[in-house]
C-alpha angles and dihedrals in degrees: 000000000000090000091054091047092050091048091049092052092050091047093049090053090050093049092050089052090050089053098045097045096035088230099158137015115283090241089063090046090055090056089053089049089055090056091049091052089051092050092054092038094238099164095180092053091046090057092046096047092043089065091048091051101039105024135267114291121235130197126235091276092057096253125126115266116244089255093051092046091052091048091051089054092049090052094049091246097129123096141164127248135172111279105251090205095053113117097191124100091240104057119229118236122241127190120238135173134223107229103176106129121244090244091057093046092049090049090050091052092049092048093047092049091050091051091045089058091063099032096091128124111257118230113261124202106224092196092058094044115102113240087228095056120076120232109263113255116257129237097247092117093052092047091051091051092048092047090052091049092050095047096046093050094044090051091054093044093050092050091054091040093055092052093050092044091053090050092051091046091053091048090049092053092046092051092048092048091047090051092050091049091048091050092050093048091045091056090047091048093051091049093049094044091051092054094042091057088064102043105023113011094169089066090067091061090049091054088054088054089050092055092049091052091052091057089062126095090215118103090211090062090052089052089050088054089056091048089052091052088057091051091049093053090046092051090050088051091049090052097045101034112012118212120267138184088228117114115218119216112217130202108291094032097279114152120226124197118212100183131134096289097039094079093141091054089050093051091048089052089050090053090047091054097045106037125073093188117091090196091055091048091049097048099041091040093054092047090048093050092048096051092039093054092048094047091047090050093054091044095050092047090054091049090053092048091247115147111238117189113227117182123209090244091053092048091051091049093053092048089054090046090050092053094046095047093046090047091053092048094047091049088069094065 
């Protein structure tokens, strides 16, 4: 996955350069965009760019298919004209789409420019011209027609070009941001793993199990990953603040249990004893309570035989939370 992401980032940079320096025809750029969409598994973009590359599909009645119509809208190819069938004085507007492929439009521009190069009025010597012969007509009309062809096609090309460029730019930013996030999390992960090896080495093996569960397509494995996160936090609590039958009395007379199952209470007490910052205690404590309550909820539901839906996104989020919370707690030592 990382290899594909790296390749996609390099390709997006290359495509942006192609756009900005006009290095290759737009039709060739579109083909590279198709590869980029495939690398990042963007199905919607694949469908859109496929029409731009291969032409817009029509049904048996000669109308654009729903997919082709949607692609034309995404490319900025749709426009409104007066309804030719309207009988009213004020014509109704109907929406149409330009479906000429980029390759054809680029070829039309090149051909018109080539003709424009030779469509000039040749010099005529008036003195050598017979008074009985009219002056040959110029090529002004042809030049006007060619200019119109060039301008109309370039306008359509630029509209499509701007939409595709914006898509590639967005993909490029997303890939860069994702890479930054991955780098940050990777550094955090290394720091946490290094500390865990010293105080709770068995937690490292459990994290390996978590990653294996995330590779699965089975929702039960994702739930197992969440259960494992709970066990990891509990083992860290056991190592840093072992359970006790003692009941702690807090300010205001509130009683706090710190037994085997009250691992969140024990970690909060550990933070209280180590940190001198009230803000740190408040933030980390609230995060710890949140993830602890959620993990306990999933765990209790499983023990009662109740089915609890855990999505892959949710499982990934709790794994990240687990790393961040443990990292904050271990930074106090």
